[in-house]
KEKE-3310 file (N, C-alpha, C; in steps of 0.2 Angstrom, whole numbers, plus 5000, padded with zeros to 4 digits):
npx = (5565:5558:5541:5531:5515:5506:5494:5485:5473:5463:5457:5443:5441:5433:5432:5443:5454:5468:5471:5480:5492:5508:5516:5506:5499:5509:5510:5497:5489:5481:5466:5458:5444:5441:5438:5443:5441:5434:5443:5459:5477:5489:5503:5516:5530:5544:5558:5574:5588:5598:5601:5594:5581:5564:5550:5533:5517:5502:5489:5490:5498:5512:5530:5545:5563:5572:5584:5598:5594:5596:5598:5587:5574:5568:5552:5535:5528:5540:5549:5544:5546:5560:5563:5557:5564:5577:5576:5575:5587:5589:5598:5597:5590:5574:5557:5544:5527:5514:5497:5482:5465:5458:5459:5475:5476:5463:5459:5459:5470:5479:5493:5499:5494:5500:5513:5512:5508:5520:5529:5524:5526:5540:5544:5540:5548:5560:5560:5558:5553:5540:5528:5511:5511:5525:5526:5516:5523:5535:5530:5525:5537:5544:5536:5535:5547:5558:5553:5547:5535:5523:5513:5499:5498:5488:5484:5493:5492:5478:5478:5486:5481:5468:5449:5437:5441:5446:5458:5472:5483:5498:5511:5519:5515:5506:5489:5478:5462:5451:5434:5419:5407:5390:5383:5371:5371:5383:5379:5368:5375:5383:5373:5368:5378:5387:5400:5409:5418:5424:5430:5441:5457:5468:5482:5487:5498:5501:5490:5491:5503:5501:5492:5501:5510:5501:5498:5510:5512:5503:5490:5474:5461:5464:5469:5458:5450:5455:5454:5440:5438:5443:5434:5422:5425:5426:5413:5406:5411:5405:5392:5391:5394:5383:5374:5367:5364:5358:5362:5375:5377:5373:5383:5393:5391:5394)
npy = (4756:4768:4773:4784:4789:4802:4810:4824:4832:4847:4861:4868:4882:4886:4895:4905:4908:4917:4918:4908:4913:4916:4930:4927:4915:4909:4918:4921:4910:4900:4895:4885:4880:4868:4859:4846:4843:4833:4837:4838:4840:4833:4822:4814:4805:4799:4790:4793:4788:4797:4808:4820:4831:4834:4845:4845:4852:4844:4849:4860:4858:4862:4862:4861:4859:4846:4846:4849:4848:4859:4869:4872:4883:4893:4895:4896:4880:4873:4878:4872:4858:4857:4862:4852:4841:4843:4843:4830:4826:4822:4815:4809:4809:4814:4813:4825:4825:4835:4841:4849:4849:4861:4878:4885:4898:4900:4900:4889:4882:4876:4876:4872:4859:4853:4853:4844:4833:4831:4829:4817:4809:4809:4805:4791:4786:4788:4780:4786:4788:4795:4805:4811:4823:4826:4828:4838:4849:4850:4853:4865:4872:4871:4878:4891:4895:4889:4891:4904:4909:4919:4915:4906:4892:4883:4877:4867:4857:4854:4848:4838:4829:4828:4827:4833:4845:4853:4863:4867:4879:4882:4889:4878:4867:4860:4855:4843:4840:4829:4830:4822:4822:4820:4810:4814:4827:4831:4827:4836:4848:4847:4846:4859:4867:4877:4877:4888:4894:4910:4915:4923:4924:4925:4930:4927:4932:4946:4951:4944:4948:4962:4960:4954:4964:4973:4967:4966:4979:4981:4985:4989:4986:4975:4966:4964:4959:4946:4939:4939:4931:4919:4916:4914:4903:4893:4893:4890:4877:4870:4871:4863:4850:4849:4848:4859:4868:4879:4889:4888:4893:4906:4910:4909:4919:4931)
npz = (5052:5063:5068:5076:5082:5089:5099:5106:5116:5112:5122:5131:5141:5155:5166:5176:5169:5168:5182:5182:5177:5179:5189:5197:5202:5210:5221:5225:5222:5210:5201:5189:5179:5167:5152:5141:5124:5109:5099:5091:5093:5082:5079:5071:5071:5062:5060:5052:5042:5037:5045:5042:5045:5044:5044:5043:5040:5039:5037:5030:5019:5020:5021:5030:5027:5019:5033:5044:5062:5070:5060:5053:5047:5058:5063:5068:5070:5069:5079:5090:5087:5087:5099:5108:5103:5106:5120:5123:5118:5105:5092:5080:5063:5057:5052:5055:5055:5056:5063:5065:5072:5073:5070:5074:5086:5089:5101:5109:5114:5106:5103:5115:5116:5104:5109:5120:5113:5105:5115:5120:5109:5106:5119:5119:5109:5113:5125:5137:5154:5161:5172:5170:5176:5175:5160:5159:5165:5158:5145:5148:5151:5139:5130:5136:5139:5131:5118:5120:5121:5129:5143:5152:5164:5162:5150:5146:5156:5156:5142:5144:5155:5151:5151:5162:5173:5189:5191:5201:5205:5213:5223:5229:5223:5208:5206:5198:5198:5195:5190:5196:5187:5185:5172:5165:5167:5161:5148:5145:5146:5135:5125:5126:5122:5110:5100:5090:5076:5073:5062:5064:5071:5086:5095:5111:5118:5119:5126:5139:5143:5146:5157:5166:5169:5174:5186:5192:5194:5204:5201:5207:5201:5192:5202:5210:5201:5198:5209:5211:5200:5204:5214:5207:5198:5208:5212:5200:5198:5209:5204:5193:5199:5207:5197:5192:5180:5175:5185:5182:5170:5172:5180:5171:5162:5170)
capx = (5562:5553:5537:5526:5509:5503:5489:5483:5467:5461:5452:5438:5442:5426:5433:5449:5459:5472:5474:5486:5498:5514:5518:5500:5498:5515:5509:5491:5486:5476:5461:5454:5439:5441:5437:5445:5436:5435:5447:5466:5483:5492:5510:5519:5539:5546:5566:5578:5595:5603:5603:5591:5575:5559:5544:5527:5510:5498:5483:5491:5503:5518:5535:5552:5568:5576:5591:5600:5589:5597:5599:5580:5571:5564:5546:5529:5528:5546:5552:5542:5549:5567:5564:5556:5569:5583:5575:5575:5593:5588:5603:5595:5586:5567:5551:5538:5521:5508:5491:5477:5458:5456:5465:5479:5474:5456:5458:5458:5476:5482:5500:5501:5492:5505:5519:5511:5509:5527:5533:5522:5529:5548:5545:5539:5554:5566:5559:5558:5548:5537:5522:5508:5514:5531:5524:5513:5528:5540:5527:5525:5544:5546:5532:5535:5554:5562:5550:5547:5528:5521:5505:5498:5499:5482:5483:5497:5489:5472:5479:5490:5477:5461:5444:5434:5445:5447:5466:5474:5490:5501:5518:5522:5513:5500:5485:5473:5456:5445:5427:5414:5400:5385:5382:5364:5373:5387:5374:5364:5380:5384:5367:5366:5383:5389:5407:5409:5424:5422:5433:5446:5461:5471:5487:5485:5504:5501:5485:5493:5509:5498:5490:5507:5513:5496:5498:5516:5511:5498:5484:5468:5456:5466:5470:5452:5446:5458:5451:5434:5438:5443:5428:5417:5427:5423:5405:5404:5413:5400:5385:5392:5394:5376:5369:5363:5367:5355:5366:5382:5377:5373:5390:5397:5390:5396)
capy = (4763:4769:4777:4784:4793:4804:4816:4827:4836:4854:4862:4874:4885:4890:4900:4905:4911:4923:4916:4903:4916:4918:4927:4927:4909:4908:4922:4920:4903:4901:4889:4885:4875:4867:4852:4844:4842:4829:4839:4836:4842:4827:4822:4808:4805:4793:4790:4793:4786:4802:4813:4825:4832:4839:4846:4846:4853:4841:4852:4866:4857:4866:4858:4864:4855:4842:4850:4848:4850:4866:4873:4873:4889:4893:4898:4892:4873:4871:4879:4867:4852:4859:4862:4846:4836:4845:4841:4823:4824:4818:4817:4806:4812:4811:4817:4826:4828:4839:4843:4852:4849:4868:4883:4889:4905:4900:4900:4882:4879:4871:4875:4868:4853:4851:4852:4839:4828:4830:4826:4810:4804:4808:4801:4785:4785:4787:4776:4790:4787:4802:4805:4816:4830:4828:4830:4845:4853:4850:4856:4872:4875:4871:4883:4897:4897:4887:4895:4910:4911:4921:4913:4903:4886:4879:4873:4861:4853:4852:4844:4831:4825:4827:4827:4839:4846:4859:4863:4872:4881:4885:4890:4872:4861:4861:4848:4842:4837:4827:4831:4818:4826:4816:4809:4817:4834:4832:4827:4842:4853:4846:4848:4866:4871:4877:4879:4891:4898:4917:4918:4927:4921:4929:4928:4929:4934:4953:4952:4941:4953:4967:4958:4953:4971:4977:4964:4968:4986:4981:4989:4987:4983:4969:4962:4962:4955:4940:4936:4938:4925:4913:4914:4912:4897:4888:4892:4886:4870:4867:4871:4857:4845:4848:4848:4865:4871:4886:4894:4888:4897:4913:4912:4910:4926:4935)
capz = (5053:5069:5067:5081:5081:5095:5099:5113:5116:5114:5128:5133:5148:5157:5171:5180:5165:5170:5188:5180:5174:5184:5195:5201:5205:5215:5226:5228:5220:5204:5200:5183:5177:5160:5149:5134:5119:5104:5093:5094:5089:5080:5077:5069:5070:5058:5060:5045:5043:5035:5050:5041:5048:5040:5048:5039:5042:5034:5035:5026:5014:5021:5024:5031:5027:5024:5035:5051:5066:5072:5054:5050:5048:5065:5063:5070:5074:5068:5085:5095:5086:5088:5106:5111:5101:5110:5127:5123:5116:5098:5087:5073:5059:5058:5048:5059:5053:5061:5060:5070:5071:5074:5068:5079:5088:5090:5109:5112:5117:5101:5103:5120:5114:5100:5112:5123:5108:5102:5121:5120:5104:5108:5125:5117:5104:5117:5130:5143:5159:5163:5174:5167:5179:5171:5154:5159:5167:5152:5140:5150:5151:5132:5126:5139:5140:5126:5112:5122:5120:5136:5144:5159:5165:5162:5144:5146:5161:5153:5137:5147:5159:5148:5155:5165:5179:5192:5191:5206:5204:5219:5223:5231:5217:5204:5207:5194:5201:5190:5193:5195:5185:5183:5165:5163:5168:5154:5141:5145:5145:5128:5120:5127:5120:5103:5098:5084:5073:5071:5056:5066:5076:5090:5099:5118:5121:5121:5132:5145:5146:5150:5163:5170:5170:5178:5192:5196:5197:5209:5200:5211:5197:5190:5207:5212:5196:5198:5215:5209:5195:5207:5217:5201:5196:5212:5212:5194:5199:5213:5200:5188:5203:5209:5191:5192:5174:5175:5189:5179:5164:5174:5182:5164:5159:5175)
cpx = (5557:5548:5532:5522:5508:5498:5487:5477:5467:5457:5448:5439:5436:5427:5440:5455:5462:5475:5479:5492:5503:5515:5512:5499:5503:5514:5502:5487:5481:5472:5458:5450:5439:5440:5441:5440:5438:5439:5454:5471:5487:5499:5512:5527:5540:5555:5568:5585:5600:5605:5599:5584:5570:5553:5538:5520:5505:5492:5484:5496:5509:5524:5541:5557:5568:5582:5592:5595:5590:5598:5592:5578:5566:5558:5540:5531:5536:5550:5550:5545:5557:5567:5563:5562:5576:5582:5577:5583:5594:5594:5603:5591:5579:5563:5546:5533:5516:5502:5486:5470:5454:5461:5468:5477:5467:5454:5456:5464:5479:5489:5502:5499:5497:5511:5517:5511:5516:5530:5531:5525:5537:5549:5545:5545:5559:5566:5560:5552:5546:5530:5518:5510:5521:5530:5521:5518:5533:5537:5526:5532:5546:5543:5534:5543:5559:5560:5549:5540:5525:5514:5505:5500:5494:5482:5487:5495:5483:5473:5482:5485:5470:5456:5441:5437:5445:5455:5468:5481:5493:5508:5522:5521:5507:5496:5479:5468:5451:5439:5422:5407:5395:5383:5377:5367:5378:5383:5370:5369:5381:5379:5366:5372:5384:5395:5408:5416:5421:5425:5439:5450:5465:5477:5487:5491:5503:5496:5488:5500:5507:5495:5496:5509:5508:5497:5504:5516:5506:5492:5478:5463:5458:5467:5463:5448:5449:5455:5445:5433:5439:5437:5422:5419:5425:5416:5403:5406:5407:5393:5385:5391:5387:5371:5365:5366:5363:5360:5373:5382:5376:5379:5395:5397:5392:5402)
cpy = (4763:4774:4777:4790:4795:4810:4818:4832:4843:4855:4868:4876:4889:4895:4899:4907:4917:4922:4911:4906:4919:4926:4925:4921:4907:4912:4921:4914:4904:4895:4890:4879:4874:4860:4851:4843:4836:4832:4839:4840:4835:4828:4815:4809:4799:4795:4790:4791:4791:4808:4820:4826:4836:4839:4848:4848:4850:4844:4858:4865:4862:4862:4862:4859:4851:4847:4847:4851:4858:4871:4875:4880:4889:4898:4893:4885:4871:4872:4874:4861:4853:4859:4856:4841:4837:4843:4834:4821:4820:4820:4813:4810:4810:4816:4818:4829:4829:4841:4845:4850:4855:4872:4886:4896:4906:4900:4894:4878:4875:4871:4872:4861:4849:4849:4846:4833:4826:4827:4819:4805:4804:4804:4793:4782:4784:4783:4779:4789:4793:4801:4810:4823:4832:4831:4837:4850:4855:4854:4863:4876:4875:4877:4890:4900:4895:4891:4902:4913:4913:4917:4909:4896:4880:4874:4866:4856:4850:4846:4837:4827:4823:4826:4833:4840:4852:4858:4869:4873:4885:4885:4883:4866:4863:4854:4848:4838:4835:4827:4825:4820:4820:4816:4813:4825:4835:4832:4833:4848:4853:4848:4855:4870:4871:4880:4882:4895:4905:4919:4921:4923:4926:4926:4931:4933:4942:4955:4949:4946:4959:4966:4957:4959:4975:4974:4966:4975:4987:4985:4986:4984:4977:4964:4959:4958:4948:4936:4935:4932:4919:4911:4911:4905:4892:4887:4888:4879:4867:4866:4865:4851:4843:4847:4854:4870:4879:4891:4894:4892:4904:4915:4913:4917:4932:4939)
cpz = (5059:5067:5073:5080:5088:5094:5106:5112:5116:5119:5128:5140:5150:5161:5175:5176:5167:5178:5187:5177:5179:5182:5199:5206:5211:5221:5229:5227:5215:5204:5193:5182:5170:5159:5142:5130:5114:5098:5096:5090:5088:5078:5075:5068:5067:5058:5053:5047:5041:5039:5048:5044:5043:5045:5043:5042:5037:5032:5032:5020:5014:5024:5025:5031:5020:5027:5042:5056:5069:5066:5051:5051:5054:5064:5065:5073:5073:5075:5090:5094:5088:5096:5110:5110:5105:5117:5128:5120:5110:5094:5081:5069:5059:5054:5054:5055:5057:5058:5066:5067:5071:5072:5074:5079:5089:5097:5112:5114:5113:5101:5109:5119:5109:5104:5116:5119:5106:5108:5121:5115:5104:5114:5123:5113:5108:5124:5137:5148:5162:5166:5170:5170:5176:5165:5154:5160:5161:5147:5141:5149:5143:5128:5129:5139:5134:5119:5114:5121:5128:5137:5151:5159:5163:5155:5144:5151:5158:5147:5139:5150:5156:5153:5158:5172:5182:5194:5196:5205:5210:5218:5225:5225:5214:5204:5202:5198:5197:5193:5191:5193:5183:5175:5162:5163:5161:5148:5140:5143:5137:5123:5120:5124:5113:5102:5091:5082:5071:5065:5057:5071:5080:5093:5106:5121:5124:5127:5139:5148:5149:5156:5169:5173:5175:5185:5196:5198:5202:5208:5203:5207:5195:5196:5210:5207:5196:5204:5214:5205:5199:5211:5212:5199:5202:5213:5205:5194:5204:5209:5196:5193:5205:5204:5190:5186:5173:5179:5185:5173:5166:5177:5176:5162:5164:5173)
residu = (UNK:UNK:UNK:UNK:UNK:UNK:UNK:UNK:UNK:UNK:UNK:UNK:UNK:UNK:UNK:UNK:UNK:UNK:UNK:UNK:UNK:UNK:UNK:UNK:UNK:UNK:UNK:UNK:UNK:UNK:UNK:UNK:UNK:UNK:UNK:UNK:UNK:UNK:UNK:UNK:UNK:UNK:UNK:UNK:UNK:UNK:UNK:UNK:UNK:UNK:UNK:UNK:UNK:UNK:UNK:UNK:UNK:UNK:UNK:UNK:UNK:UNK:UNK:UNK:UNK:UNK:UNK:UNK:UNK:UNK:UNK:UNK:UNK:UNK:UNK:UNK:UNK:UNK:UNK:UNK:UNK:UNK:UNK:UNK:UNK:UNK:UNK:UNK:UNK:UNK:UNK:UNK:UNK:UNK:UNK:UNK:UNK:UNK:UNK:UNK:UNK:UNK:UNK:UNK:UNK:UNK:UNK:UNK:UNK:UNK:UNK:UNK:UNK:UNK:UNK:UNK:UNK:UNK:UNK:UNK:UNK:UNK:UNK:UNK:UNK:UNK:UNK:UNK:UNK:UNK:UNK:UNK:UNK:UNK:UNK:UNK:UNK:UNK:UNK:UNK:UNK:UNK:UNK:UNK:UNK:UNK:UNK:UNK:UNK:UNK:UNK:UNK:UNK:UNK:UNK:UNK:UNK:UNK:UNK:UNK:UNK:UNK:UNK:UNK:UNK:UNK:UNK:UNK:UNK:UNK:UNK:UNK:UNK:UNK:UNK:UNK:UNK:UNK:UNK:UNK:UNK:UNK:UNK:UNK:UNK:UNK:UNK:UNK:UNK:UNK:UNK:UNK:UNK:UNK:UNK:UNK:UNK:UNK:UNK:UNK:UNK:UNK:UNK:UNK:UNK:UNK:UNK:UNK:UNK:UNK:UNK:UNK:UNK:UNK:UNK:UNK:UNK:UNK:UNK:UNK:UNK:UNK:UNK:UNK:UNK:UNK:UNK:UNK:UNK:UNK:UNK:UNK:UNK:UNK:UNK:UNK:UNK:UNK:UNK:UNK:UNK:UNK:UNK:UNK:UNK:UNK:UNK:UNK:UNK:UNK:UNK:UNK:UNK:UNK)
# end
């Protein structure tokens, strides 16, 4: 029996969200400032000899299956498992066990992190050679096209690459720029930050769909806001690199 474990980090997005949502980045270019955190989406894949598949959420004691991959009830995480397995042309049976360190819908990119973790596990199982950019692109394609969840590009790249990055999205290519932030600046940022769960979750699909429609309709307010967001993102990057957290906080509240 083959058993593989994988995890991918959740992320905090500081600035630039919205500029990564197509069609905007392909036309105007987008930029996002984000960092991953020490909370993760986890998956383990264990092969089976009977051709059956089960998908379980360890943190919720919920399980689907056993059944053939294409015959499982498609809801929630099951769709991600099915989509990624099909991308790797998996025809064997397996047990997929999943869990999160944070509640899905908390705004930390948990679904994208799960997709990245699943790709990592199946890639290892099948011995497929992939770069980090390959993984991020496939995760985006699976989540947005195969599963049909609308959204941007930033979550998949943040979770795949990890760390504190300025991520540029362009028509020609997407580029992840790791930031060399001084350790004392990072320590102060961590000391001054508090990540809280409000007790409510949200799905971003409806919000993003309205943004897409507004941009396609060339609504001036939305177009100006996206341009201003890019300016703020670059200013916040500069304030981090120079260790000016007072300026960083002010820009965060802009």
